[in-house]
Wavefront OBJ file of the C-alpha trace (Angstrom):
o trace
v 42.960 47.498 38.810
v 40.939 44.544 40.078
v 37.872 45.400 42.131
v 37.334 44.063 45.643
v 34.387 41.903 44.502
v 36.485 40.326 41.769
v 39.264 39.539 44.230
v 36.816 37.794 46.574
v 35.663 35.455 43.792
v 39.142 34.064 43.184
v 40.632 31.217 45.185
v 43.862 31.905 47.115
v 46.825 31.645 44.828
v 44.701 31.580 41.650
v 46.445 33.540 38.903
v 44.599 36.505 37.471
v 42.628 35.805 34.332
v 44.109 36.917 31.061
v 42.059 39.254 28.935
v 40.583 37.540 25.895
v 41.487 34.001 27.016
v 37.871 32.789 27.299
v 37.014 34.326 23.948
v 39.867 32.507 22.184
v 38.838 29.176 23.742
v 35.248 29.702 22.575
v 36.463 30.494 19.079
v 38.498 27.279 19.010
v 35.391 25.251 19.936
v 33.190 26.726 17.191
v 34.718 24.771 14.246
v 34.093 21.495 16.110
v 30.502 22.468 16.962
v 29.760 23.608 13.416
v 31.442 20.527 11.923
v 29.446 18.224 14.168
v 26.219 19.942 13.229
v 27.055 19.635 9.531
v 27.763 15.898 9.941
v 24.480 15.365 11.807
v 22.463 17.342 9.291
v 24.198 15.671 6.356
v 23.640 12.230 7.849
v 19.980 13.023 8.447
v 19.543 14.276 4.893
v 21.270 11.170 3.517
v 19.088 8.861 5.607
v 15.994 10.786 4.489
v 17.055 10.527 0.831
v 17.807 6.817 1.118
v 14.559 5.836 2.835
v 12.017 8.284 1.386
v 9.859 6.866 -1.380
v 9.376 8.746 -4.611
v 6.004 7.107 -5.226
v 3.221 9.405 -6.411
v -0.422 8.959 -7.431
v -1.157 7.599 -10.922
v -3.324 10.009 -12.891
v -6.477 8.973 -14.716
v -4.807 9.994 -17.990
v -1.809 7.741 -17.306
v -4.051 4.792 -16.466
v -6.154 5.352 -19.607
v -3.025 5.472 -21.785
v -1.850 2.158 -20.299
v -5.225 0.571 -21.062
v -4.811 1.039 -24.815
v -6.690 -1.617 -26.758
v -6.174 -4.485 -24.304
v -9.046 -6.393 -22.734
v -11.843 -5.780 -25.236
v -13.780 -9.012 -24.640
v -17.521 -9.170 -25.232
v -19.581 -7.149 -22.765
v -22.395 -8.936 -20.943
v -25.274 -7.433 -19.011
v -23.821 -8.706 -15.709
v -20.259 -7.462 -16.205
v -18.846 -3.966 -15.572
v -17.960 -1.916 -18.629
v -14.345 -1.851 -19.752
v -12.419 1.298 -18.906
v -10.713 3.262 -16.140
v -12.806 4.153 -13.102
v -11.934 6.930 -10.695
v -11.394 5.965 -7.060
v -10.232 8.121 -4.193
v -8.716 7.105 -0.883
v -5.469 6.744 0.972
v -3.197 4.352 2.763
v 0.309 3.533 3.913
v 2.731 0.707 3.148
v 5.766 -0.092 5.282
v 8.701 -2.499 5.378
v 10.510 -3.084 8.652
v 13.703 -4.361 7.000
v 14.957 -2.317 5.293
v 12.971 0.487 6.986
v 11.007 1.877 4.041
v 7.561 3.371 3.597
v 5.336 4.844 0.897
v 1.821 6.197 0.615
v -1.244 5.335 -1.460
v -3.588 7.715 -3.260
v -5.389 10.014 -2.995
v -6.200 9.246 -6.645
v -6.372 5.502 -7.361
v -7.436 4.606 -10.912
v -9.289 1.295 -11.173
v -9.023 -0.397 -14.566
v -11.414 -3.034 -15.901
v -10.276 -5.252 -18.792
v -12.497 -8.003 -20.148
v -11.446 -11.598 -20.821
v -13.560 -13.799 -23.067
v -17.279 -13.828 -22.363
v -17.337 -14.377 -18.610
v -14.144 -13.059 -16.937
v -12.536 -9.709 -16.232
v -9.514 -8.253 -14.467
v -9.793 -5.431 -11.947
v -6.568 -3.455 -11.435
v -5.937 -0.785 -8.815
v -3.010 1.639 -9.089
v -2.293 2.509 -5.459
v 0.644 4.633 -6.671
v 3.364 4.641 -9.329
v 5.150 2.080 -7.107
v 2.335 -0.379 -6.473
v -0.534 -1.971 -8.379
v -2.682 -5.008 -7.722
v -5.082 -7.051 -9.851
v -7.934 -9.439 -9.142
v -9.307 -11.786 -11.806
v -13.014 -12.574 -11.556
v -15.078 -15.091 -13.528
v -18.815 -15.800 -13.774
v -20.157 -19.338 -13.462
v -23.902 -20.015 -13.377
v -24.485 -16.446 -12.282
v -22.018 -16.551 -9.364
v -18.857 -14.464 -9.418
v -15.663 -16.265 -8.359
v -12.196 -14.967 -7.520
v -9.817 -16.758 -9.886
v -6.512 -15.165 -8.885
v -4.443 -12.029 -9.317
v -1.092 -10.292 -9.134
v 0.615 -7.545 -7.165
v 3.626 -5.483 -8.284
v 5.699 -3.214 -6.057
v 8.785 -1.045 -6.371
v 10.927 0.049 -3.428
v 13.727 2.603 -3.707
v 16.855 2.865 -1.579
v 18.528 5.980 -2.883
v 19.227 5.457 -6.600
v 18.630 1.673 -6.402
v 15.198 0.232 -7.211
v 13.936 -3.175 -6.115
v 10.799 -4.745 -7.559
v 8.798 -7.838 -6.748
v 5.737 -9.524 -8.251
v 3.319 -11.796 -6.409
v 1.130 -14.118 -8.501
v -1.771 -16.088 -7.035
v -4.248 -18.631 -8.330
v -7.398 -19.353 -6.354
v -9.036 -22.740 -6.081
v -12.528 -23.571 -7.230
v -15.374 -22.101 -5.207
v -13.379 -19.055 -4.005
v -16.495 -16.926 -3.813
v -16.639 -13.230 -4.642
v -20.323 -12.414 -5.337
v -22.922 -15.217 -5.148
v -26.276 -14.839 -6.851
v -28.144 -15.914 -3.715
v -26.756 -14.956 -0.328
v -27.898 -14.684 3.266
v -26.369 -12.280 5.829
v -23.876 -14.214 7.914
v -23.331 -16.905 5.273
v -19.692 -18.029 5.023
v -17.635 -19.574 2.203
v -14.059 -20.858 2.445
v -11.428 -19.766 -0.057
v -7.872 -20.896 -0.732
v -5.279 -19.294 -3.011
v -1.657 -20.300 -3.603
v 1.081 -18.159 -5.043
v 4.706 -17.170 -5.398
v 6.760 -14.006 -5.046
v 9.736 -13.191 -7.261
v 11.709 -12.080 -4.177
v 10.888 -15.084 -1.983
v 11.641 -18.783 -2.437
v 8.763 -21.206 -2.028
v 4.982 -21.089 -2.158
v 2.579 -19.133 0.001
v -0.942 -20.322 0.826
v -3.600 -17.716 1.611
v -6.807 -19.221 2.985
v -9.739 -18.332 5.193
v -13.437 -17.478 5.527
v -15.391 -15.090 3.340
v -18.547 -13.786 5.005
v -21.515 -11.928 3.561
v -22.397 -9.031 5.857
v -25.473 -7.806 3.996
v -26.906 -5.672 1.211
v -26.620 -1.917 1.626
v -27.353 1.113 -0.529
v -24.457 3.530 -0.990
v -23.914 6.706 -2.988
v -21.497 6.849 -5.911
v -21.482 10.456 -6.974
v -25.187 11.302 -7.239
v -26.252 7.721 -7.941
v -27.594 5.338 -5.312
v -26.284 1.814 -5.839
v -27.285 -1.485 -4.256
v -24.083 -2.987 -2.842
v -23.246 -6.404 -1.389
v -20.808 -6.093 1.506
v -18.359 -8.883 2.378
v -15.625 -9.507 4.948
v -12.607 -11.549 3.836
v -10.205 -12.962 6.443
v -7.165 -14.897 5.313
v -4.143 -16.438 6.988
v -0.916 -16.687 5.002
v 1.376 -19.653 5.548
v 4.402 -21.175 3.849
v 7.049 -18.931 2.316
v 5.349 -15.869 3.820
v 3.285 -15.713 6.990
v 0.690 -13.219 8.068
v -2.920 -12.088 8.091
v -5.145 -10.245 5.638
v -8.390 -8.500 6.521
v -10.430 -6.932 3.725
v -13.917 -5.492 3.467
v -15.295 -5.137 -0.034
v -18.518 -3.674 -1.382
v -19.545 -5.015 -4.817
v -22.152 -3.550 -7.139
v -24.836 -6.200 -6.632
v -25.746 -6.172 -10.351
v -22.436 -5.709 -12.176
v -19.786 -6.993 -9.766
v -17.801 -3.746 -9.867
v -15.893 -2.963 -6.665
v -17.451 0.126 -5.083
v -15.397 0.285 -1.895
v -12.443 -1.572 -0.424
v -10.763 -1.504 2.994
v -7.537 -3.468 3.582
v -5.372 -4.316 6.593
v -2.461 -6.624 5.714
v 0.529 -7.798 7.755
v 2.981 -10.332 6.290
v 6.412 -11.425 7.530
v 9.206 -12.882 5.409
v 12.444 -14.525 6.570
v 15.499 -13.005 4.875
v 19.253 -13.551 5.214
v 19.385 -10.299 7.234
v 16.487 -11.149 9.560
v 12.699 -11.093 9.517
v 11.074 -8.367 7.427
v 7.478 -7.348 8.122
v 5.298 -5.744 5.473
v 2.156 -3.835 6.445
v -0.471 -2.218 4.268
v -3.440 -0.293 5.641
v -5.817 1.796 3.549
v -9.041 2.134 1.663
v -10.724 3.563 -1.410
v -14.167 4.478 -2.754
v -15.537 4.787 -6.280
v -16.164 8.372 -7.404
v -18.136 7.773 -10.616
v -19.857 4.837 -12.328
v -18.813 6.209 -15.731
v -15.440 4.836 -16.908
v -12.763 6.690 -18.883
v -10.942 5.311 -21.896
l 1 2 3 4 5 6 7 8 9 10 11 12 13 14 15 16 17 18 19 20 21 22 23 24 25 26 27 28 29 30 31 32 33 34 35 36 37 38 39 40 41 42 43 44 45 46 47 48 49 50 51 52 53 54 55 56 57 58 59 60 61 62 63 64 65 66 67 68 69 70 71 72 73 74 75 76 77 78 79 80 81 82 83 84 85 86 87 88 89 90 91 92 93 94 95 96 97 98 99 100 101 102 103 104 105 106 107 108 109 110 111 112 113 114 115 116 117 118 119 120 121 122 123 124 125 126 127 128 129 130 131 132 133 134 135 136 137 138 139 140 141 142 143 144 145 146 147 148 149 150 151 152 153 154 155 156 157 158 159 160 161 162 163 164 165 166 167 168 169 170 171 172 173 174 175 176 177 178 179 180 181 182 183 184 185 186 187 188 189 190 191 192 193 194 195 196 197 198 199 200 201 202 203 204 205 206 207 208 209 210 211 212 213 214 215 216 217 218 219 220 221 222 223 224 225 226 227 228 229 230 231 232 233 234 235 236 237 238 239 240 241 242 243 244 245 246 247 248 249 250 251 252 253 254 255 256 257 258 259 260 261 262 263 264 265 266 267 268 269 270 271 272 273 274 275 276 277 278 279 280 281 282 283 284 285 286 287 288 289
């Protein structure tokens, strides 16, 4: 029988409900709900797999093994010793198109190789997917930035893309002058190319001496010269670069580095923006390797 309350809930002429009808309808909906959830989850996992970087920190042992016997030029009293130095820090790198990202650190080996009697190359391994070098040369006691390279690898699923930027800096691109006054400014200009971009990029701007400071590296107090480098990129790539660097005032070794870079590139699919923000500090003055 149907209770009085149940009868009141039904509209006039509405047929009585059939037992089990709502249950069967719910059961018919479940495959669609489950299938939709599987598609969403699968799509999310695929997107995550396609856009997640597999970059990892480079170990000190790996960096030392790459050093091998290269860069054994003569060691002067005003040059850092050859070897792999331990740095620690962190950062993030992003591309807007395609939407990719990867991290830096926390271990960042810094390798010094010597060239001739007055130059050396400083290389930082941000990760297994990104390294950068700076070439420095001494002239009459002043340290100049002569150029450098940057290599990066980006992964989209199983496909890897790499690019190399190579720059040469003009004369008088100051790095560490023998005599300096807080607030003093030098102008620098570097030109370069990228294997993934047609044309030449010019990176130019002021380089300002902030002042001498004493910082701790491990248990050692070191006199450091702090500089602010601002550069504007034009030509094949456009953007801005802001870097603060602390040099060992005696040896020219980089003790700390802070970077904030934003560069845009025109591609056949639209404008792609690259950003890099991060920093690092030297852990020990004693090199490995």
